[in-house]
C-alpha positions, 0 to 999 in steps of 0.5 A: 772688564772682559766679563762685562764686554762679553755680557753686553755683546751677548745682548745681556746687560743685566748680567754685566750690571750685576758684575759692576755692582758686585765687584765695583768697590774691588775694581782697580781703576773703576773710575776710568773712562773705559769702565764708565762706558761699559757701565753706561751700556749695562744700564740699558732701560727696558727697551734697550736704550742707553741712559743718556742722562746717566752716561753724560754724567759719568763722563762730565768730568771729561767734557771740554769747557 
């Protein structure tokens, strides 16, 4: 979590995404909202925008009604 946050803060989302891809199956609690949020920000497009549809899907289980 700390490494992903550091890469995102330093403007290197592709490195955060690479960490996620490499360690996702070994992260205890990977489905928790904090990891979903980090993953959303790590999956930025070429212009730095967050993929809103992917983030919405990641948090759909937490949406009301």
